[in-house]
C-alpha positions as CSV (number, residue, x, y, z in Angstrom):
1,M,9.8,30.6,-11.8
2,L,8.1,28.4,-9.2
3,D,10.6,28.6,-6.2
4,Q,9.7,28.1,-2.4
5,E,8.5,31.2,-1.9
6,M,6.5,31.5,-5.2
7,I,4.8,28.3,-4.4
8,R,3.6,29.1,-0.9
9,T,2.4,32.3,-2.1
10,F,0.1,30.7,-4.9
11,I,-0.9,28.2,-2.4
12,Q,-1.8,31.0,0.2
13,V,-3.7,33.3,-2.5
14,A,-5.7,29.8,-3.9
15,D,-6.4,29.0,-0.1
16,C,-7.6,32.3,0.9
17,Q,-9.2,33.4,-2.7
18,S,-8.0,36.8,-2.0
19,F,-4.7,39.0,-2.4
20,T,-5.4,40.8,0.4
21,K,-5.9,37.9,2.8
22,A,-2.7,36.3,1.5
23,A,-1.0,39.2,2.2
24,D,-1.7,39.5,5.5
25,V,-0.6,35.9,6.3
26,L,2.4,36.3,4.2
27,H,3.3,39.7,5.8
28,K,3.5,41.3,2.7
29,T,1.8,44.1,0.7
30,S,-1.3,43.4,-1.2
31,A,0.3,44.7,-4.3
32,A,3.5,42.8,-3.7
33,I,1.2,39.7,-4.0
34,S,-0.6,40.5,-6.5
35,Y,2.7,41.4,-8.7
36,R,4.3,38.1,-7.8
37,I,1.1,36.0,-9.2
38,K,0.9,38.4,-12.4
39,T,4.4,37.7,-13.2
40,L,3.8,33.7,-12.6
41,E,0.9,34.1,-15.0
42,E,3.1,35.9,-17.8
43,N,6.1,33.4,-17.5
44,I,3.8,30.5,-17.9
45,G,1.7,31.9,-20.5
46,T,-1.8,31.2,-19.0
47,Q,-4.2,32.5,-16.5
48,L,-4.2,30.8,-13.2
49,F,-6.9,33.1,-11.3
50,N,-10.2,34.7,-12.5
51,R,-10.3,38.1,-10.7
52,T,-13.5,40.1,-9.3
53,T,-13.9,43.0,-7.3
54,R,-13.8,41.0,-4.0
55,T,-12.3,37.7,-4.8
56,V,-10.2,35.7,-6.8
57,T,-11.1,31.8,-8.2
58,L,-8.4,29.3,-9.6
59,T,-9.0,28.5,-13.3
60,P,-8.7,24.9,-14.2
61,A,-5.3,25.3,-14.8
62,G,-4.8,27.0,-11.4
63,E,-6.4,24.1,-10.0
64,Y,-4.2,21.7,-11.4
65,L,-1.0,23.6,-10.4
66,L,-2.4,24.1,-6.9
67,E,-2.3,20.4,-6.4
68,K,1.0,20.1,-8.1
69,C,2.1,22.7,-5.5
70,R,0.8,20.8,-2.5
71,Q,2.8,17.9,-3.6
72,W,6.0,20.0,-4.3
73,I,6.1,21.9,-1.4
74,V,5.8,18.7,1.1
75,W,8.4,16.9,-1.0
76,L,10.9,20.4,-0.1
77,E,10.2,20.0,3.2
78,S,10.8,16.4,3.6
79,M,14.2,16.4,0.8
80,P,16.7,17.6,3.5
81,V,15.9,14.3,5.9
82,E,15.6,12.1,2.9
83,L,18.9,13.0,1.5
84,Q,20.6,12.5,5.0
85,Q,18.8,9.0,5.6
86,M,20.2,7.8,1.9
87,N,23.5,8.9,3.1
88,A,23.1,6.9,6.1
89,G,22.2,3.7,4.2
90,V,18.4,3.8,4.7
91,E,16.2,2.9,1.6
92,H,14.1,5.1,0.0
93,Q,11.1,2.3,-0.4
94,V,10.8,-1.0,1.1
95,N,8.2,-3.6,0.0
96,I,7.3,-6.3,2.1
97,V,4.9,-9.2,1.5
98,I,2.8,-11.0,3.7
99,N,1.5,-14.7,4.0
100,N,-2.3,-14.4,3.8
101,L,-2.4,-17.2,6.6
102,L,-0.6,-14.5,8.9
103,Y,-1.9,-11.5,7.8
104,D,-3.6,-9.4,10.3
105,R,-5.1,-5.8,9.9
106,T,-4.3,-4.5,13.5
107,A,-0.7,-6.2,13.7
108,V,0.4,-4.9,9.9
109,A,-1.1,-1.2,11.2
110,S,0.8,-1.4,14.2
111,M,4.0,-2.7,12.3
112,L,3.9,0.4,9.6
113,A,3.3,2.9,12.4
114,C,6.6,1.6,13.9
115,L,8.5,1.3,10.8
116,H,7.2,5.1,9.7
117,Q,8.1,6.7,13.4
118,R,11.7,5.3,13.0
119,F,12.2,5.8,9.1
120,P,9.9,8.7,8.3
121,S,11.1,9.2,4.6
122,T,10.6,5.6,3.6
123,Q,7.8,4.7,1.8
124,F,6.6,1.2,2.7
125,H,4.4,-0.9,0.1
126,I,2.7,-3.9,1.7
127,T,1.2,-6.9,-0.3
128,R,-0.8,-10.0,1.0
129,Q,-0.3,-13.2,-1.2
130,V,-1.0,-16.7,-0.8
131,Y,1.3,-20.1,-0.6
132,M,3.6,-19.9,-3.4
133,G,2.8,-16.2,-4.1
134,V,4.8,-15.1,-1.2
135,W,7.7,-16.7,-3.0
136,D,7.0,-15.3,-6.4
137,A,6.7,-11.4,-4.9
138,L,9.9,-12.2,-3.2
139,I,11.6,-13.3,-6.1
140,N,10.3,-12.0,-9.2
141,E,8.5,-8.7,-8.1
142,D,10.8,-6.8,-6.4
143,Y,9.6,-7.4,-2.7
144,H,12.5,-7.0,0.0
145,F,11.3,-8.8,2.9
146,A,8.6,-11.7,3.2
147,I,6.7,-12.8,6.3
148,G,5.7,-16.3,6.5
149,V,7.4,-18.2,3.4
150,T,6.2,-21.5,2.9
151,G,9.2,-24.3,3.6
152,N,12.4,-24.3,5.4
153,E,14.9,-23.3,2.8
154,S,15.1,-20.6,0.2
155,L,14.4,-21.1,-3.6
156,K,17.4,-18.8,-4.0
157,N,20.8,-18.9,-2.3
158,N,21.0,-14.9,-1.7
159,I,17.9,-15.1,0.2
160,N,18.4,-15.5,4.0
161,I,15.7,-17.4,6.0
162,C,14.6,-16.8,9.6
163,A,12.2,-19.7,10.9
164,M,9.2,-18.1,12.9
165,G,7.6,-21.6,13.5
166,E,5.4,-23.9,12.2
167,I,1.7,-23.8,11.0
168,Q,-0.7,-26.9,12.5
169,W,-3.6,-27.7,10.3
170,Q,-7.0,-29.4,11.5
171,F,-9.4,-31.0,9.2
172,V,-13.0,-29.5,9.8
173,V,-16.4,-29.4,8.8
174,A,-19.6,-27.4,9.8
175,P,-21.5,-29.2,13.1
176,N,-24.3,-29.8,10.1
177,H,-22.2,-31.4,7.7
178,P,-22.7,-35.1,6.5
179,L,-19.2,-36.2,7.7
180,A,-19.4,-34.7,11.2
181,N,-21.7,-37.8,12.0
182,I,-19.4,-40.1,11.1
183,S,-17.2,-41.7,14.1
184,G,-13.6,-42.9,13.6
185,I,-11.3,-42.4,11.1
186,L,-12.6,-40.9,7.9
187,S,-11.8,-43.0,4.6
188,D,-10.2,-41.0,1.4
189,D,-13.9,-42.1,-0.5
190,Q,-16.0,-40.8,2.3
191,M,-14.2,-37.3,1.9
192,R,-13.7,-37.3,-1.4
193,M,-17.3,-37.4,-2.0
194,Y,-17.5,-33.4,-0.5
195,S,-15.7,-30.5,-2.1
196,A,-12.3,-29.4,-0.5
197,V,-12.6,-25.2,0.3
198,N,-8.9,-23.6,-0.6
199,V,-7.5,-20.5,-0.5
200,E,-6.4,-20.3,-4.3
201,D,-2.2,-19.7,-4.7
202,T,-1.6,-16.5,-6.0
203,S,1.7,-17.1,-7.9
204,R,2.3,-16.0,-11.1
205,H,5.5,-17.3,-12.3
206,L,6.2,-20.1,-9.9
207,S,3.9,-23.6,-10.0
208,K,0.9,-23.1,-7.9
209,R,0.4,-25.1,-5.2
210,T,-2.7,-26.7,-3.8
211,A,-2.9,-26.9,0.2
212,W,-5.2,-29.9,0.7
213,R,-7.4,-31.7,-1.8
214,L,-7.9,-35.4,-2.6
215,S,-7.4,-36.8,-5.8
216,G,-10.3,-36.7,-8.0
217,Q,-12.2,-34.3,-5.0
218,H,-13.8,-31.3,-6.2
219,E,-12.4,-28.1,-5.0
220,I,-13.9,-24.7,-4.4
221,R,-11.1,-22.1,-4.7
222,V,-11.6,-19.0,-3.1
223,P,-9.6,-15.7,-2.6
224,D,-8.9,-15.6,0.9
225,L,-9.0,-16.8,4.5
226,H,-12.7,-15.0,5.4
227,T,-14.2,-16.5,2.5
228,K,-13.0,-19.9,3.0
229,L,-14.5,-19.8,6.9
230,A,-17.7,-18.5,5.3
231,C,-17.7,-21.6,2.9
232,H,-17.2,-23.9,5.7
233,L,-19.6,-22.5,7.7
């Protein structure tokens, strides 16, 4: 009922809003196109087009079918390549989790462009997590790769770790902060008087951790580094 030719015919009539114009594009007679659409409507058991003497317009059912047909035609055209890549061992979908500290929009876009060019039929899903949330996504939420996991050893022995480097932390306050005027080494009691600003760990199954906070110190938890920076400023 909905073979490739019928799908293309239906899409063309919907786009042209005319049997005659669609027939010209498809190099068929107007009568042949009209007959095919009428046969489709009879087989489905519902009207897909409202017809006038000059144009045809989609019914609500026709609009829904048009959306589905566009999806189907894209899938039909890409299916041979997808099947070839599946036999070659290429994954249909790859999920990647990136540590919030390393997440850069430009770098992620470049990585996705490179991956899509090499593996056009693979769907890539990217998420950004914080601290133990990266491990959580990798272990518990069906993610295949993680960029920027914390620690040097895997939490599971079936996950391979490739070292990227280390991140060095700096203690910072705004220039007008009271602690900025104190010379020498700051004591815990001096720092405990003011709030620590931390990006909240996004782990849901593993124990959450705090990047830096003294015992008894008030903490402000924020969702990302941009908010953390704004709070410091």
